[in-house]
N, C-alpha and C positions, 0 to 999 in steps of 0.2 A: 499728486495726480491720482485719479481714481484707478483702482485695480479691479480686474474682471477675471472670472473663471468662465471659460468657453468649453462647452461639451460638444464634441464632434463625433457623430455616429459614423463609423468607418469599419464595416464588417471585415474581419480578417486582418486588421491592421497590426495586431500583435504578432502576426506571422511574417511581417516584412523583415528583410535582411537589414543589416547595418548600413549597407550601401544604399538601399532604398530609402531608409529613414534619413540618411545624409542628404540624398537628393531632394526629399520633401523639405528638409530644413533649409537647404540652399534656396529653394524656390520661395519659401516664406521670407527669408532674409532679403532676397532680391526685391520683393514687393515692399517690405518694410523700408528699404532704402528709397524706393520711389515715393513712398508716403511721407517721408521726412521724420524729424526727431520727435514728433508728438505721440508716436506710438512705439511701445517697447514690448518685445516678447521676453518674458522672465524665464519660464521653463514650461515643460509639458510632461504629462504622465501618459504613457502608452499602455493600454490594457488590451485584452483580446479583441474587442470590437469597438473601442472608443479611444479617443485621445482627449484628455482634459488639459487645457492650456491656461496659463496665467499670463495676462497681458496688463500693461499700464497704458491708458489712453484717456483723452479728455471726454470721450463719449462712446456709447455703444455703437453709434453710426459708423465711427471710424473702424471699429472692430469688424463690423459687417462688411465694410468696404474692403478691408484687407482680405477677409475670407473669400469674397467674390473674386477679387483680382488674383488670388493665389489658387483658386479652384478647390478650396476646402469647404466642407459644410460647417455651419455654425448653428447647430440645432438648438442650443440654449446658451444664453449669455446672462450672467448674473454678476452684479456689482458686489465686491467684497465689502462688507460693513465693518468687520473686525477680524483680527487674527488672534487665535488662542493656541496655547500649547500647555504641556504639563506645568510650566512655571506660573501659568495663570492661576493655578490652584493655591499657590503660596501666599 
């Protein structure tokens, strides 16, 4: 299944408490359950003003549907073409 990186512009998100991030995660998971097994949240990186999320889904449209239903921005969605790390150099 294709994997995507979603960039979410969310000013001040890095200042949210653990409880606030938990609530946002719970909201996202509730929408994922509604959408069914074709979409999977892998993980996210929270920075000062953005969240970068990694999802697996059959299409970008399903990613956008999740964002709309969950009330999160999806400013940029890019399909992952390859994954590299230090072992790629060997």
